[in-house]
C-alpha positions as CSV (number, residue, x, y, z in Angstrom):
1,X,-10.1,27.4,-54.0
2,X,-8.8,30.8,-54.1
3,X,-10.1,33.7,-56.4
4,X,-7.8,36.4,-56.5
5,X,-9.7,39.4,-57.5
6,X,-12.6,41.9,-56.7
7,X,-16.0,40.1,-56.7
8,X,-19.5,41.9,-56.7
9,X,-21.7,41.2,-54.1
10,X,-24.1,39.0,-56.2
11,X,-20.7,36.9,-57.1
12,X,-19.8,36.7,-53.4
13,X,-23.3,35.3,-52.6
14,X,-22.8,32.3,-55.0
15,X,-19.4,31.1,-53.5
16,X,-19.3,27.9,-52.2
17,X,-18.1,27.0,-48.8
18,X,-14.7,25.8,-49.9
19,X,-14.1,29.0,-52.0
20,X,-12.4,32.0,-50.7
21,X,-11.5,35.5,-52.2
22,X,-8.5,37.8,-51.4
23,X,-10.8,40.9,-50.9
24,X,-14.2,42.3,-50.1
25,X,-16.2,44.1,-52.8
26,X,-17.3,47.2,-50.7
27,X,-15.1,49.8,-49.4
28,X,-16.8,50.8,-46.2
29,X,-13.6,50.5,-44.2
30,X,-10.9,50.8,-46.8
31,X,-11.8,54.2,-48.3
32,X,-11.2,57.2,-46.0
33,X,-14.7,59.0,-46.4
34,X,-16.6,55.7,-45.8
35,X,-14.4,54.8,-42.8
36,X,-15.0,58.3,-41.4
37,X,-19.1,57.9,-41.9
38,X,-18.9,54.4,-40.4
39,X,-17.0,55.8,-37.5
40,X,-19.9,58.5,-37.1
41,X,-22.3,56.0,-37.3
42,X,-20.9,53.7,-34.6
43,X,-20.5,56.7,-32.5
44,X,-24.0,57.7,-33.0
45,X,-25.5,54.2,-32.3
46,X,-23.6,54.3,-28.8
47,X,-26.2,57.0,-27.6
48,X,-25.6,59.5,-24.6
49,X,-26.4,56.5,-21.8
50,X,-23.1,54.8,-23.0
51,X,-20.5,57.6,-22.6
52,X,-17.7,55.5,-21.9
53,X,-17.9,53.6,-25.1
54,X,-18.9,56.6,-27.1
55,X,-15.4,58.3,-25.8
56,X,-13.6,55.4,-27.4
57,X,-14.4,57.0,-30.9
58,X,-12.7,60.4,-30.2
59,X,-9.2,59.3,-30.7
60,X,-9.3,61.2,-34.3
61,X,-8.9,64.8,-34.8
62,X,-12.1,66.6,-36.1
63,X,-12.9,65.4,-39.5
64,X,-15.1,66.7,-42.5
65,X,-16.4,64.4,-45.4
66,X,-16.4,66.3,-48.8
67,X,-18.6,67.5,-50.3
68,X,-20.9,66.3,-47.8
69,X,-19.5,68.5,-44.8
70,X,-18.4,71.6,-47.3
71,X,-20.6,74.3,-45.8
72,X,-20.0,73.3,-41.9
73,X,-16.0,73.1,-42.7
74,X,-16.4,76.5,-44.5
75,X,-17.9,78.1,-41.4
76,X,-15.6,76.3,-38.8
77,X,-12.6,77.5,-40.8
78,X,-13.9,81.1,-40.7
79,X,-14.5,80.9,-37.1
80,X,-11.0,79.4,-36.4
81,X,-9.8,82.4,-38.5
82,X,-11.3,84.9,-36.6
83,X,-10.1,83.4,-33.4
84,X,-13.3,82.1,-32.0
85,X,-12.1,78.4,-31.6
86,X,-8.4,79.3,-30.6
87,X,-7.0,79.8,-27.3
88,X,-3.8,81.6,-28.3
89,X,-2.9,83.7,-30.9
90,X,-0.9,83.3,-34.2
91,X,-1.6,81.6,-37.6
92,X,-4.5,79.5,-38.2
93,X,-4.1,75.8,-37.3
94,X,-3.0,73.4,-40.0
95,X,-5.5,71.2,-41.7
96,X,-4.8,68.4,-44.0
97,X,-6.9,67.3,-47.1
98,X,-6.7,63.9,-48.4
99,X,-8.7,62.7,-51.6
100,X,-11.1,60.0,-50.6
101,X,-10.3,57.8,-53.6
102,X,-6.7,58.1,-54.4
103,X,-3.6,56.2,-52.8
104,X,0.1,56.6,-52.5
105,X,0.0,59.9,-51.2
106,X,-1.5,61.5,-54.6
107,X,-3.3,64.8,-54.0
108,X,-2.7,65.3,-50.4
109,X,-1.9,68.8,-49.2
110,X,-1.8,71.2,-46.1
111,X,-3.8,74.4,-45.8
112,X,-4.9,76.8,-43.1
113,X,-8.0,78.7,-44.7
114,X,-10.6,77.8,-46.8
115,X,-9.5,79.9,-50.0
116,X,-6.1,78.0,-49.3
117,X,-8.0,74.7,-49.8
118,X,-10.1,75.8,-52.8
119,X,-6.8,76.8,-54.7
120,X,-5.0,73.8,-53.8
121,X,-7.7,71.0,-54.7
122,X,-8.1,72.9,-58.1
123,X,-4.6,71.5,-59.0
124,X,-5.9,67.7,-58.4
125,X,-9.0,67.5,-60.7
126,X,-8.7,63.5,-60.3
127,X,-10.1,63.6,-57.0
128,X,-13.7,64.9,-58.2
129,X,-14.3,67.0,-55.1
130,X,-14.1,64.1,-52.6
131,X,-12.2,64.9,-49.9
132,X,-11.5,63.8,-46.1
133,X,-10.3,66.9,-44.3
134,X,-8.8,66.8,-40.9
135,X,-7.2,69.1,-38.3
136,X,-3.4,68.6,-38.9
137,X,-1.5,66.5,-35.8
138,X,1.1,69.3,-35.6
139,X,3.0,67.8,-32.7
140,X,3.3,63.9,-33.7
141,X,5.3,61.4,-32.0
142,X,8.7,61.4,-33.7
143,X,11.6,59.4,-34.2
144,X,14.8,61.2,-34.2
145,X,12.9,64.1,-35.5
146,X,11.1,62.0,-38.3
147,X,7.7,61.4,-38.6
148,X,6.6,57.7,-39.1
149,X,3.7,55.4,-39.1
150,X,3.1,51.6,-38.3
151,X,1.7,49.2,-41.0
152,X,0.1,46.1,-39.6
153,X,-1.3,43.3,-41.9
154,X,-4.4,41.4,-41.0
155,X,-6.4,38.9,-42.5
156,X,-10.2,39.2,-42.1
157,X,-11.9,35.7,-42.8
158,X,-15.4,36.6,-41.8
159,X,-17.5,39.5,-40.6
160,X,-20.1,37.7,-39.0
161,X,-18.8,36.3,-36.5
162,X,-15.8,38.7,-36.5
163,X,-12.5,36.7,-37.1
164,X,-9.4,39.1,-37.7
165,X,-5.9,37.3,-37.8
166,X,-2.9,39.7,-37.3
167,X,0.4,39.2,-39.1
168,X,2.8,39.4,-36.3
169,X,5.7,41.3,-38.0
170,X,4.7,44.9,-39.1
171,X,6.3,47.6,-41.5
172,X,7.8,51.0,-40.2
173,X,7.8,54.0,-43.0
174,X,9.6,57.3,-42.2
175,X,9.7,60.4,-43.9
176,X,12.9,61.3,-45.9
177,X,13.2,64.6,-44.2
178,X,13.0,66.1,-40.7
179,X,9.5,67.2,-39.6
180,X,8.9,71.1,-39.6
181,X,5.6,73.1,-39.9
182,X,7.4,76.1,-40.8
183,X,5.7,77.8,-43.6
184,X,8.4,76.9,-46.2
185,X,7.9,73.5,-45.1
186,X,4.4,72.4,-44.9
187,X,4.2,71.9,-48.6
188,X,7.3,69.5,-48.6
189,X,5.8,66.1,-48.7
190,X,9.1,64.6,-47.8
191,X,8.8,66.3,-44.3
192,X,5.0,65.6,-44.2
193,X,3.9,62.3,-46.0
194,X,5.3,58.8,-44.9
195,X,4.3,57.3,-48.0
196,X,7.2,55.1,-49.7
197,X,5.6,56.2,-53.2
198,X,6.3,59.8,-52.2
199,X,9.7,59.4,-50.4
200,X,11.4,57.3,-53.0
201,X,11.2,60.4,-55.5
202,X,13.3,62.5,-52.9
203,X,16.7,62.7,-55.2
204,X,18.4,64.2,-51.9
205,X,18.1,60.7,-50.3
206,X,20.7,58.0,-51.1
207,X,19.4,54.4,-51.2
208,X,15.8,54.6,-52.6
209,X,16.3,53.1,-56.3
210,X,16.0,49.3,-56.4
211,X,13.8,49.1,-53.3
212,X,10.6,47.2,-53.3
213,X,7.6,49.6,-53.2
214,X,5.6,48.1,-50.5
215,X,2.4,50.1,-51.2
216,X,2.2,49.1,-54.7
217,X,2.8,45.6,-54.0
218,X,-0.1,45.7,-51.4
219,X,-2.3,47.3,-53.9
220,X,-1.9,51.0,-53.3
221,X,-2.6,52.6,-49.8
222,X,-4.5,55.7,-48.5
223,X,-7.8,55.7,-50.2
224,X,-7.8,52.1,-51.2
225,X,-5.5,50.6,-49.0
226,X,-6.9,51.2,-45.5
227,X,-4.6,54.1,-44.2
228,X,-5.1,55.0,-40.8
229,X,-7.1,58.5,-40.7
230,X,-6.0,60.1,-37.6
231,X,-2.1,59.3,-37.3
232,X,-0.6,58.9,-40.7
233,X,-0.9,60.7,-44.2
């Protein structure tokens, strides 16, 4: 039979062969910070001898997991601000901060300097200092000028051996306003975040009322829903 809910590791070990659960207890892949740490672990396990496999992990921007990497990030942002890590003049590049344990776009913000990061994170005490920070993909693929992401649904029936079933249909989510990284737009979530939970609040867009919130129906997104790290917010 099927148990719909979260079970502990102890409860899972007592399941019979004919019993199934809808989710695994740990968040090693579904939380942003744990996913990054697992990617680092897998990349490190490749070793220098297997460079081709190790290179496969470089699909994501430079990432820091806070509070663990706070000092490293602060120094990196200092060097970037001083021009040491940049090839051209101009404003410091954008970075994006995402609370590790929150979802549906809550607490996400863009910033350029460590001081800006400190100021913005103080507005979200529920994040409890736990963030994943990445270099912002400032030139993303757009559709008619709008940011978008793809959500694919999978069913994992076993980790050992690994069995993953991919649902044939997917979901495309769009920002509700055209993408821009001008200074007046970098704090506009309707231009930067594809989360439906965010964009349904955009009163300038018609047709939002009455639609199904697919993020809430799926049990949240982002921190607890397996949001992709590198491509979407």
